[in-house]
SELO-678935 format. One record per residue: residue in three letters; x, y, z of N, C-alpha, C in turn. Coordinates in steps of 0.1 Angstrom, whole numbers, plus 5000, padded with zeros to 4 digits. Layout:
<recs>
AlaXYZXYZXYZ...
</recs>
This chain:
<recs>
Met051423401916050423411927050023591927Met051023661927050523791924050023831915Ser050023771903049323791890047723761892Lys047623641900046423601904045523711912Leu046523761921045723861932045423991923Trp046223991915045924141907044724131898Glu044724011890043523971882042123981886Arg041723941901040923921906040024071907Trp041024181908040124301910039724371898Ser039924301886039424351872037924351872Ala037224261879036024261879035124371891Val035924431899035624511907035524671904Gly034324731906034424881900034924951910Asp035625081905036125161913035725201923Ala034425221926033325261937033525131949Asp033925021944033724911954035224871959Leu036324931954037624901954038024881972Leu037724951978038024971993036724922004Gly035924851995034624812005034324652002Thr035424611994035124451989036424381989Pro036724352004038024272005037724142001Phe038724061998038523911996038723832008Gly037923862016038023792032039123842039Thr039523752046040723802056041923692055Ile043023722057044423622057044623602070Asp045823502073045923442082046423542095Thr046623642092047123772101045923812107Gly044823792102043423872106043124012098Arg044024042089043924182082042724132070Ala042124242067041324222053042424212043Asp042124132032042624102023042324192011Phe043224312009043324381998044624401990Arg045024271991046524271985046124291969Ser047124371964047424371948046124481945Val045324551951044224631949044624751942Pro044224791930044824901920044225041924Leu044625081936044025211940044425331932Ser045225311924045425401917044525461906Arg043625391905042625411896041425521901Leu041625551916040925631923041225771922Arg042725811919043325911919043626001932Gln042525991940042626061953041825981961Leu042325991976041625951988041626061999Ser040526112003040626192014039826172027Gly040626202039039626192050039326052053Ala039725952051039225782052040225742062Thr039625652068040425562080040225412074Phe041525362074041725202074042325152085Arg041825022089042324952101042624822095Asp043524732100043724602100043424572083Arg044324622076044224582062045524542056Asp045724432048046724402039046524462024Phe047624582024047724632009049024552003Thr049424462006050624412001050524391985Ala051824441978051724451963050624541957Ala049924611966048824711960049524831952Asp048524891942049124991935048325121938Phe049425201946049025341953049525451941Ser050125411930050825511921050125591915Glu050525731915049925851914048725891922Leu048825821930047725861941047725981950Gln046726061953047126131965046226101977Leu046826091988046026072002046226212011Cys045026242013044826352021044226312033Gln044926362045044226372059043726202059Cys044426102054043925972059044425912069Gln043825802074044525732085044525602083Phe045825532087045925392084046825302096Ile046125222101046125162114046525012112Asn047824972119047924822116047824772101Cys048324852092048124812077049624772072Val049424662062050624632055050824682043Phe052124752038052124802022053424742019Asp053824602024055024552018054924532001Arg055924581996056124541980055124621972Ala054524731979053424801973054124901965Asp053424971955054025061943053325191946Phe054125281954053925381958054525501949Thr054925491938055425571929054725701925Asn055525791928054625951926053425971935Leu053325891947052325901954052626011963Gly051526111966051626211976050626211986Glu051526211999050826212011051026342018Tyr049626362021049426482027048726492040Ala049126532050048726542065048126422068Cys048726272065048126162067048726102083Arg048426002087048725912101049025782097Phe049925732100050225592099050625552111Asp049925442118050325372131050425222128His051525182131051725042135051624992119Cys052125042109052325012095053524962092Ser053524872080054724802078055024842060Phe056024892061056824912046057724832043Val057824742037058924632034059024642018Gln060224692014060424682000059424751992Thr058824851999057624931993058625031983Asp057925071971058625161962057925291962Trp058625371968058025521970058825631963Arg059525581952060325681944059425791938Ser060025881940059526021932058126071939Gly058126021951056726041958056926191968Ala056126201976055926301985055526251996Ile056426302011056026252022056026372033Gly054926392039054826502050054526632043Phe053826632034053326742029052026812036Arg051826932038050326982044050527122040Asp049327152039048827322037048727372049His048627522051048427582062047227562072Gly047327532082046127472090045827332091Gln046427272086046427112085047527052095Pro047326932100048226852111049326832103Lys050226782113051726732102051226562099Ser052026532090052026392089052726332100Gln052026192104053026132116053125962113Tyr054125922115054425782115054725742128Ala053925652133054225602146054325452148Gly055125382152055525252154055625172141Cys056125232130056025182117057625112113Thr057525042105058824972099058824992084Phe060225072082060525112069061825012066Glu061524902058062424812054063124822039Lys064024842035064524842021063524932013Val063225032018062125112009062925171999Arg062225201988062925281975062725431975Leu063625521979063025641981063825741972Ala064425711963065025781953064125911948Lys064726041949063826141945062826141953Thr062226061962061126121972061326281980Asn060226351977060426481983059926492000Phe060626502010060026502023059726662025Arg059026662035059026782041058826802056Asp058026802065058226792078057326672086Ala057326572081056426492091057326442102Arg056526372111057026312123057126182125Phe058326122127058425992128058825952143Glu057925862148058125812164057825662165Asn059125622173059225462174059125382163Thr059625442152059725402140061125322134His061325232130062325162124062725162111Phe064025192109064225212094065525122093Ile065225022083066224932080066824962065Gly068024962063068625002054068624882043Pro069324902032070225052026069025162025Leu069725282029069225412024070225492019Lys069825512007070825571999070125711991Gly071125831993070725951986069326001990Val068925992003067726052008067926162017Asp067026272013067026422021065726412029Phe065826372042064726382051064126542053Asn064826622049064526762047064026782061Ala062926872065062726902079061826802086Cys061826692087061526582094061926562108Gly061026512117061326492131061626372134Phe062526292141062526162145062626162160Trp061626062166061426052181061725902185Ser062625892193062525722198062725622184Cys063425662177063625602164064825522162Cys065025412154066025332152066425322138Phe067825352134068325312119069125202121Thr069125112114070025012114070324972098Gly071524892096072024882081072625002075Leu072925012062073425102057072825252053Leu073325352060072625502054073925552047Asp073625602033074825642025074025772016Asp074725902023074326032016072926052020Val072626062033071426072040071526212046Met070326292044070526442051069426432059Phe069726512072068526542084068826702083Arg067726772081067526922085066726962096Gly067127092100066327122111065527252107Asn065427282092064427352087064527352072Tyr063827402063063827402048065227482044Leu065827422034067027482029066827622022Tyr065827642016065627792010064427832015Asp064827982016063728072021062428082016Ser062528042000061128021994060427922001Ala060827812005060227682009059627722025Arg060527812032060027852045058927952043Lys058928012035057628122031056328062027Arg056427962017055427872012054827812022Asn055427742028054927632036054627652051Pro053827582056053527612075055027602082Pro055127692091056427672101056727532104Val057827492104058327362107058327332122Thr057927232128057827202142058427062145Glu058827042156059326912161060526842151Thr061526912147062426882138063426812146Gly064426772140065626702147065626542151Leu066626512157066926362163066826362176His065826282184065526292197065626122200Asp066326092209066125982215066325862205Thr067225892195067125822183068725722181Ser068525592179069525512176070225482161Phe071625502162072325452152073225352155Ala073025282167074025182172074425072162Asp073525042155073624932145073724962129Ala074025072129073925132115075425152110Glu075625142096076825182090076625322083Leu077225442089077125562081078125602074Arg077725662064078325732051077925862046Trp078725962047078326112042076926122049Ile076726132060075726182067075526342070Gly074826402066074526562066073626592077Leu073926692085073026762096073626902089Thr072126962087072327112085071027182089Asp070927322089070027392090069627402104Gly070527372114069927402127069327242131Cys069727122127069227002131069426972145Val068326942155068826942167069026792168Leu070126782180070626632185070326622198Glu069226522202068926502215069126352221Asn070126312227070226172232070326072218Val071226112211071326042197072825952200Glu072225812197073325712199074225682187Met075425692189076125662177076625532172Pro077025482165077225322160078025252170Arg077825152176078625072186079825032182Ser079825012167081324982160082325092165Gly081825212167082925322167083525382157Glu082725372147083325412134082525542131Ala081925602139081325742136081025812149Phe081225952148081026032159080526142157Ile080326222167079626362164080826472172Cys081126552163081926662166081526792166Asp082326892173081727022176082227102161Gln081427112155081827172139082027322138Ala081527392149082127532147083427532153Ala083727472163085127452168086127382157Leu085927292150086627232143086827322130Met085727392124086127482112086927602120Arg086827642133087427762135088927712138Glu089227612144090727552143091327482133Arg090527482121091227382111092427412107Glu092927542105094227572100095127512112Ser094827522124095927502134095927352136Leu095027302133094927142134095827072122Leu095527132111096427092100097727122099Gly098027252107099227282106100327182117Ser099427092126100127052137100426892131Ile100026862119100226732112101426722104Ala102426642108103626642101103626542088Asp102826442091102826362078101926422066Thr102426452055101826532045100526432040Thr100926302038099526262033098426262041Val098526232056097526252064096926412066Arg097926492066097326632063096726642052Glu096826612039096226642028094726572028Cys094726462035093626342034092726452044Leu093226492054091926572064091626692056Ala092526752050092326882044091126872036Arg091326792027090226752016088626732022Tyr088926642032087626612040087026712045Leu087826842051087226952060086827032050Glu087727032036086727142025085827102021Val085226932020083926892016083026932027Arg083526882038082326922049082127062053Gly083027152049082727292054081727372045Tyr081627342035080427432027079227432032Asn078827352044077327352049077527382067Ala078727422070078927432082078127522090Glu077627652085077127772088075727722094Gly075227752104074227742111073927602115Gln074827512116074827372122076027362130Pro076027342145076827332154077727192154Gln076927082148077526952151077726902135Leu078926812135079226742125079326602126Leu078626512118078826362120079826312113Val080926272119082126212111082226052111Ser082226012099082125852098083725832092Val084325722095085525692092085225632076Gln084125582074083925552060084125702051Asp083725802053083925922045085325942043Leu086225922052087625942051088225822041Leu087625722044088025602036087625582022Ser086825702018086625702005087425761996Ser088625802000089725841994090425741985Gly090225601989090425491980091525401992Pro091625291988092325181995093925211999Lys094425271988095825311990096325422002Leu094925522004095225592014094425572027Glu094125432028093625382040094225432055Pro095725382056096525432066096525592071Ala096325652059096225812063094725862066Ala093625792061092425802063092225752079Arg092725662084092525592097093225682108Ala094325732102095025852109094425972112Ala093826012101093126162103091726132111Tyr091126022108090025992115090525982131Gly091425932138091925922151091826082155Leu092726162144093026282150091426362152Leu090626322145089026392145088626382159Gln088726222162088126152174088826222186Arg090226232187090626332197090426462199Phe090026542185089626662186088226672194Ala087226572189086126572196086126562211Val087026452217087026462230087626592237Ala088826642231089126772236088126882237Thr087026892227086126982229084826942235Gln085126822243083926782252082826732246Tyr082926652234081926572226082126452230Gln081026382232081326232235081126172221Ser081626062218082025982207080625872202Thr080025852215078925742211077525792215Thr077225902223076025952225076126102226Val075126192220075226312221073826332229His074126432240073026452246072426632247
</recs>
């Protein structure tokens, strides 16, 4: 099916790729399925509404200040695609391949990239370079593995499924990036839910703001006062009689402590502690319980951060 959709574009010249849809499909969107837009190399200042780009080839393309409204990019090839100051409204990205691409890039004077009312489901984002895009009312469906969202902001968003080794930052990590790029704005997590997510090794750094963030309803992750935890670390460890529990917690705090400066909160997941292996599961769960009690004692709620 898809090979036939691809072949039909062979007779369409580059100049006509975006002006010659093959009718409309049952959703009412214009049929641009499998369109080889990579032939264009760059698109600037264009607006696309109600288009189906399923399995389209956007690889190596540069999108500059374009707008997409009610478009479908399911199973599209976005590898090495660069997105600069674009806007996506009510768009679908299901199994889209965006590896080694760029999201949220902009020059001085350009607006932020924005994604509103979109769905990202099982999108491949390995080695994708994020800058400071704004995501609003957007649903991310995992798995998401090894993703650094950099200084992006999330407003009224929802994450479900597995998130493993995912980073959220309040600013760029390096001073060189802060000097080279426009100042970041609207970063952090706001009115965002992880209620139905499984969280593993989630990083919060560089002053990432948390406002009304809902933790998993499973109770397997919570937010802790990182500054207080690192300050009281030796006292907490010294209070643990069980050597195995103490060593398990010490290893975890050593790993987590490397990026504690400049970030008041730590997201603790039981899965992080269980990564020590099945033989240490009782000790890992005991250490997790100790951290939960510490969070309550320091007046951090375990389900929602306000």
